[in-house]
C-alpha positions in Angstrom: 151.8 123.3 89.7 148.6 122.4 88.4 147.6 123.1 84.9 144.0 124.5 84.4 141.7 122.3 82.7 141.3 122.6 78.7 138.6 123.9 76.9 137.9 120.5 75.2 138.0 119.0 78.8 135.4 121.4 79.9 133.2 121.1 76.7 133.2 117.4 77.3 132.4 117.6 81.0 129.4 119.8 80.3 128.4 117.5 77.4 128.1 114.7 79.7 126.2 116.9 82.3 123.8 117.5 79.8 123.5 114.1 78.7 123.2 112.9 82.5 120.1 115.5 82.7 118.9 114.6 79.3 118.8 110.9 80.8 117.2 111.8 84.0 114.3 113.7 82.1 113.8 110.8 79.8 113.5 108.6 82.5 110.9 110.4 84.2 108.8 110.7 81.1 109.1 107.0 80.3 108.0 106.3 84.1 104.8 108.6 83.8 103.8 107.1 80.2 104.0 103.6 82.3 101.7 104.8 84.8 99.2 106.2 82.2 99.5 102.9 80.7 98.3 101.4 83.9 95.3 103.6 84.2 94.2 102.7 80.5 94.3 99.2 81.2 91.9 99.1 84.0 88.3 98.1 83.1 85.1 100.1 83.3 82.2 98.8 85.4 79.3 97.9 83.6 75.7 98.0 84.4 72.2 99.8 84.2 71.7 99.9 87.9 73.7 100.5 91.1 73.5 97.2 92.0 74.8 96.0 88.7 77.4 98.3 88.8 78.7 97.4 92.2 78.6 93.4 91.1 80.6 94.9 88.0 83.1 96.7 90.3 83.7 93.6 92.4 84.0 91.2 89.6 87.1 93.4 88.3 88.6 94.0 91.8 91.8 91.7 90.8 92.5 94.3 88.3 91.7 97.5 90.5 94.0 95.9 93.2 96.7 95.0 90.7 96.9 98.5 89.5 97.0 99.8 92.9 99.7 97.5 93.9 101.7 98.5 90.6 101.0 102.4 91.1 102.8 101.9 94.6 105.9 100.0 93.1 106.3 102.1 90.2 106.0 105.0 92.1 108.6 103.4 94.5 111.0 102.8 91.5 110.5 106.4 90.7 111.3 107.6 93.9 114.4 105.6 94.2 115.8 106.8 90.7 114.8 110.7 91.8 116.8 110.3 94.7 119.7 108.9 93.2 120.0 110.9 90.0 119.4 114.3 91.7 122.9 113.7 92.3 124.4 112.5 89.4 126.4 115.1 87.3 127.8 112.8 84.3 127.5 109.5 82.5 129.9 106.6 82.5 130.5 103.2 83.4 127.7 102.0 81.3 125.2 103.9 83.5 122.9 104.6 80.1 122.6 100.9 79.4 121.6 100.0 82.8 119.0 102.8 82.8 117.6 101.8 79.6 117.5 98.0 81.0 115.6 99.5 83.9 113.5 101.7 82.0 112.6 98.4 79.9 111.2 96.6 83.0 109.2 100.0 83.6 107.4 99.7 80.5 106.8 96.1 80.7 105.0 96.6 84.4 101.8 97.5 82.7 101.7 94.2 80.7 103.1 92.4 84.1 99.9 93.8 86.0 97.5 92.3 83.5 98.8 89.2 83.7 99.0 89.0 87.3 95.3 90.0 87.4 93.9 87.6 85.2 92.6 84.2 86.9 94.2 80.8 87.0 98.1 79.6 86.7 98.7 81.9 90.0 102.1 80.5 90.3 103.2 81.3 86.8 101.3 85.0 86.7 102.8 85.7 90.3 106.3 84.3 89.4 106.3 86.5 86.1 105.5 89.6 87.9 107.8 89.1 90.6 110.9 88.3 88.5 110.0 91.5 86.6 110.4 93.5 89.9 113.7 91.6 90.8 115.4 92.4 87.6 114.4 95.9 87.7 115.6 96.2 91.2 118.9 94.7 90.4 119.5 96.7 87.6 119.0 99.8 89.6 121.3 98.7 92.2 123.7 98.2 89.5 123.0 101.8 88.6 123.7 103.0 92.0 126.9 101.0 92.1 128.3 102.1 88.9 127.6 105.8 90.0 129.3 105.4 93.4 132.2 103.5 91.6 132.7 105.7 88.9 132.2 108.9 91.0 129.3 110.4 88.9 127.8 112.2 91.5 128.1 115.9 92.9 130.6 117.0 95.6 127.7 117.5 98.0 126.3 114.4 97.8 125.4 113.1 101.2 127.9 110.4 102.2 124.8 108.5 103.4 123.2 108.1 100.0 124.4 105.1 98.7 124.1 103.1 102.0 120.6 103.9 102.3 119.9 102.8 98.4 121.4 99.5 98.5 119.6 98.6 101.9 116.3 99.9 100.6 116.7 98.5 97.2 118.3 95.3 98.4 115.3 94.8 101.1 112.5 95.2 98.2 114.6 92.8 96.1 114.5 90.1 98.9 110.6 90.8 99.5 110.2 89.7 95.7 112.8 86.8 95.8 111.6 85.3 98.8 107.8 85.3 97.2 108.7 83.5 94.4 109.2 80.0 95.9 106.4 80.6 98.7 104.0 81.4 95.8 103.8 77.6 94.9 102.5 77.0 98.4 100.0 80.0 99.0 98.4 83.0 97.8 99.7 84.5 100.8 102.9 85.0 99.0 101.9 88.7 98.5 102.4 89.4 102.0 106.2 89.2 101.4 106.4 92.2 99.2 105.5 94.3 102.3 106.5 92.1 105.5 110.4 91.7 104.4 111.0 95.4 103.5 109.2 96.3 106.6 111.2 93.9 108.9 114.4 95.1 107.2 113.5 98.8 107.7 112.8 98.3 111.3 116.1 96.8 111.9 117.9 99.6 110.1 115.9 102.1 112.5 117.0 99.8 115.4 120.9 99.8 114.4 120.5 103.5 114.0 118.9 104.4 117.2 121.4 102.1 118.9 124.3 103.6 117.0 123.0 107.2 118.1 122.7 106.0 121.7 
């Protein structure tokens, strides 16, 4: 006969559940701050006439493009985090430490964006930005693995959740990692950030359709 859970066990479970919720809210706040810092770094266009203003906008186009890229990237990080942590009910397995490492990369993102937007030394600037993404995505992959390994998720978690996370994050890691050596040969290395995940997603959809048929 199975004994009923003790008051201490119940209290401990509730405490870990509250800790998981607080970590999620804290992560949301940090990501929001990172996005805000991105906007604060945007240069203001200058000029006394419309022509001078447009010329100034063109002069700063690299900063604006970098902002849009990082906004989309951070948004992707947050979306993946929200999708996973929507089902996390408790902490364990070093999940908190991995989350703080992941948050550190989000905070570094505005600085990495400023670095990649500058002129000259393209290879170094590009590789630095790409490495920040690889580290952040790898940490997130480890977070998902710890959640699954230690069963830190709700009972109603969709069975396909972790597979989808591994494939999606793995594709993003591949895109940024492949772009690093290519950056030493061409500035078109940026295309890898879109092309590799796009191809992986197409292959995944093809496999799903083939399995359904």
